[in-house]
C-alpha positions in Angstrom: 19.3 14.1 -25.1 17.5 12.3 -22.2 16.4 8.7 -22.7 13.0 7.4 -21.7 14.7 5.6 -18.8 16.4 8.8 -17.6 13.1 10.7 -17.7 11.3 7.9 -15.9 13.9 7.9 -13.1 13.6 11.7 -12.8 9.9 11.4 -12.5 10.1 8.7 -9.9 12.6 10.6 -7.7 10.4 13.7 -8.1 7.6 11.7 -6.6 9.9 10.5 -3.8 11.0 14.0 -3.0 7.4 15.1 -2.8 6.5 12.2 -0.5 9.5 13.1 1.8 8.7 16.8 1.8 6.4 16.5 5.0 9.6 15.4 6.9 11.3 18.8 6.1 14.6 17.0 5.4 17.5 19.2 4.1 17.6 19.1 0.3 21.3 18.0 0.3 20.4 15.0 2.6 17.7 13.8 0.3 19.9 14.2 -2.8 22.8 12.3 -1.1 20.4 9.5 -0.3 19.1 9.3 -3.8 22.6 9.3 -5.3 23.6 6.3 -3.1 20.8 3.9 -4.2 21.4 0.5 -5.8 19.1 -0.6 -8.6 17.8 -4.2 -8.6 15.4 -5.6 -11.2 12.8 -8.3 -10.4 10.8 -10.5 -12.6 7.0 -10.8 -12.1 6.3 -13.1 -9.1 9.8 -12.7 -7.6 9.9 -12.1 -3.8 11.7 -8.7 -3.2 11.4 -8.7 0.6 10.7 -11.6 3.0 9.1 -11.6 6.4 11.6 -11.6 9.3 14.4 -10.4 7.0 17.1 -8.3 8.9 19.1 -7.1 5.8 18.6 -3.5 6.9 17.4 -2.3 3.5 14.4 -0.4 2.3 13.4 0.5 -1.3 11.8 3.0 -3.6 9.9 1.5 -6.6 11.4 2.8 -9.8 9.2 1.0 -12.3 6.5 -1.6 -12.2 4.2 -2.6 -9.3 4.8 -4.6 -6.1 2.2 -6.4 -3.9 2.7 -5.9 -0.2 1.5 -8.8 2.0 1.0 -9.3 5.7 1.8 -12.9 6.8 -1.1 -14.2 9.0 0.3 -17.5 10.2 0.6 -21.1 9.0 2.6 -19.8 6.0 -0.3 -17.8 4.6 -0.6 -14.1 4.0 -3.1 -11.4 2.8 -2.6 -8.6 0.3 -2.8 -5.2 2.0 -1.5 -2.8 -0.7 -0.4 -2.6 -4.3 2.5 -0.1 -4.4 3.8 1.7 -7.5 6.6 4.0 -8.8 7.8 6.5 -6.2 6.5 4.6 -3.2 8.7 3.4 -0.4 8.4 -0.3 0.7 10.4 -2.8 2.7 11.2 -0.8 5.8 11.9 -2.8 9.0 8.7 -2.9 11.1 9.5 -4.6 14.4 12.3 -5.8 16.8 12.7 -9.6 16.8 13.5 -11.8 19.8 17.2 -11.2 19.2 16.8 -7.4 19.3 17.3 -7.0 15.6 15.1 -4.7 13.4 13.2 -7.2 11.2 10.6 -6.9 8.4 7.0 -7.8 9.1 5.6 -7.4 5.6 6.5 -9.3 2.5 6.8 -7.7 -1.0 6.4 -9.6 -4.2 6.7 -8.2 -7.7 3.2 -7.9 -9.3 4.8 -7.1 -12.6 8.4 -6.8 -13.9 9.8 -4.1 -11.7 13.0 -2.2 -10.7 13.7 -1.1 -7.1 16.1 1.4 -5.7 17.6 0.0 -2.6 18.7 2.1 0.3 20.6 1.2 3.5 18.8 1.9 6.7 22.1 2.3 8.4 23.1 5.0 5.9 19.8 6.8 6.5 20.4 6.7 10.2 23.8 8.2 9.8 22.4 11.0 7.8 19.7 11.7 10.3 22.1 11.6 13.2 23.7 14.8 11.9 20.5 16.8 12.1 19.6 19.2 14.9 17.1 18.1 17.6 14.3 20.3 16.4 14.6 18.7 12.9 14.4 15.2 14.4 11.3 16.2 16.4 9.6 17.5 13.2 10.5 14.2 11.5 9.0 12.1 14.4 5.8 14.2 14.2 5.5 13.7 10.5 6.1 9.9 10.8 3.4 9.8 13.5 1.0 11.4 11.2 1.9 9.0 8.4 1.3 5.9 10.5 -1.9 7.3 12.0 -3.3 8.0 8.5 -2.4 4.4 7.5 -4.0 3.0 10.6 -7.1 5.1 10.0 -7.4 3.9 6.4 -7.6 0.3 7.4 -9.8 0.9 10.5 -12.3 2.8 8.3 -12.0 0.2 5.5 -12.7 -2.8 7.6 -15.9 -1.2 9.1 -17.6 -0.5 5.8 -20.0 -2.5 3.6 -18.1 -4.4 1.0 -19.3 -2.2 -1.9 -17.9 0.9 -0.1 -14.7 -1.0 0.7 -14.2 -1.8 -3.0 -15.0 1.8 -3.9 -12.4 3.1 -1.4 -9.7 0.7 -2.7 -10.3 1.4 -6.4 -10.3 5.2 -5.7 -7.0 4.9 -3.8 -5.5 2.9 -6.7 -6.7 5.4 -9.2 -5.0 8.3 -7.3 -1.7 6.4 -6.9 -1.6 4.3 -10.1 -4.0 5.7 -12.5 -3.8 7.6 -15.9 -6.6 9.9 -17.1 -7.9 9.5 -20.6 -11.1 10.4 -22.5 -13.2 7.8 -20.7 -12.0 8.4 -17.1 -9.1 7.0 -15.2 -7.5 3.8 -16.2 -5.8 1.7 -13.5 -2.3 1.0 -14.9 -1.6 -2.3 -13.0 -3.5 -5.4 -13.8 -5.5 -6.4 -10.8 -7.3 -9.7 -10.4 -10.6 -10.4 -8.6 -8.7 -12.5 -6.1 -6.3 -9.6 -5.3 -9.3 -7.2 -4.8 -11.0 -9.8 -2.6 -8.0 -9.9 -0.3 -7.7 -6.1 -0.2 -11.3 -5.6 0.9 -11.6 -8.8 3.0 -14.3 -10.8 1.2 -14.7 -13.8 -1.2 -13.7 -13.7 -4.8 -17.3 -14.4 -6.1 -18.5 -11.4 -4.1 -15.9 -9.1 -5.7 -17.0 -10.4 -9.1 -20.6 -9.5 -8.2 -19.7 -6.1 -6.9 -17.7 -5.3 -10.1 -20.6 -6.5 -12.3 -22.9 -4.1 -10.4 -20.4 -1.2 -10.9 -20.2 -2.0 -14.6 -23.9 -2.1 -14.9 -24.3 1.2 -13.2 -21.9 2.9 -15.6 -19.2 3.6 -13.0 -16.6 1.1 -14.1 -15.6 -0.7 -17.3 -12.9 -3.2 -18.4 -10.4 -2.5 -21.1 -8.4 -5.7 -21.7 -7.0 -6.7 -18.4 -7.3 -3.2 -16.9 -10.1 -1.4 -15.2 -11.3 2.1 -16.0 -13.1 4.3 -13.5 -15.5 6.2 -15.7 -16.2 9.9 -15.5 -19.2 9.5 -13.2 -17.1 7.7 -10.6 -17.8 9.5 -7.3 -14.4 10.3 -5.7 -16.3 12.5 -3.2 -17.8 9.4 -1.8 -14.5 8.7 -0.1 -14.8 11.9 1.8 -18.2 10.8 3.2 -17.1 7.3 4.0 -15.4 8.0 7.4 -18.6 9.6 8.8 -20.7 6.7 7.6 -18.3 4.2 9.1 -18.3 5.9 12.5 -22.1 5.6 12.6 -21.9 1.9 11.7 -19.1 0.9 14.1 -20.6 -1.6 16.5 -19.6 -2.0 20.1 -17.6 -5.2 20.9 -18.7 -6.8 24.2 -16.0 -7.3 26.8 -13.9 -10.5 26.3 -14.8 -10.9 22.7 -12.7 -10.3 19.6 -14.0 -8.4 16.6 -13.9 -10.4 13.4 -14.1 -9.7 9.7 -13.7 -11.6 6.4 -10.5 -11.6 4.5 -9.7 -13.3 1.2 -9.3 -17.0 0.7 -11.8 -19.7 2.0 -8.9 -21.9 3.0 -8.7 -20.9 6.6 -10.3 -18.7 9.4 -8.2 -16.3 11.4 -9.8 -14.2 14.2 -8.4 -10.8 14.5 -8.5 -8.4 17.4 -7.7 -4.7 16.9 -5.4 -5.2 13.9 -6.1 -3.6 10.5 -4.2 -6.1 8.4 -5.6 -9.4 9.7 -9.1 -11.0 9.7 -11.4 -14.0 9.7 -11.1 -16.0 6.6 -14.4 -17.3 5.2 
């Protein structure tokens, strides 16, 4: 008889297989990769991955939720994503001054969680055995993946704050939500400060926007969790990019575009980067 833990692991690796399917990887390669993982548990608040780390590991979240942060200088950082079971985090993002593949983003446990760690070197060895046409297909799929992520943040940061919050909550509902009689409950516990960082505004403004959503009957609170009610308009997300394009202002030559992000402690001026911004 399968235990709850075994069923949970099977469900997570099913999600992982589905997320890797656009890469058209051979089934035996994916299964070998899954079999070679190392499980590591983290308590809430523990730092799973640190900026600049060159340990050559990446991870799939087996249970719990992890906050992914982008450091923005002076020891500070901003929350760019809350990742959940089945999602991949921690991959090396850039080459440092010593020519080593290093990690740009930090990952901190938002709840008690378990990660499946994989060696990037092992992944590289598996990929090296694939034919050239398979590698070209993988590169095309990865290009699509990064382009979609860049587009998400580019669109997000050119929307009014209410639309930004709608977009972020809709994304969380699709990735980390459970449907019930009222609508979709967001499984992770998310604070106003976290949402403020994710949409680039102050905490009081997020509180105001949430109050308006509650008053309009689109959102409610159940304990420490949010519920997107049945009249939540997920189709609004499909209209947002067109709205954003019409609003996108021209930036005069020689000037940087700026936007508000999170905490009032500092101001950072960003230019053409989706993860950084001007602190209010």
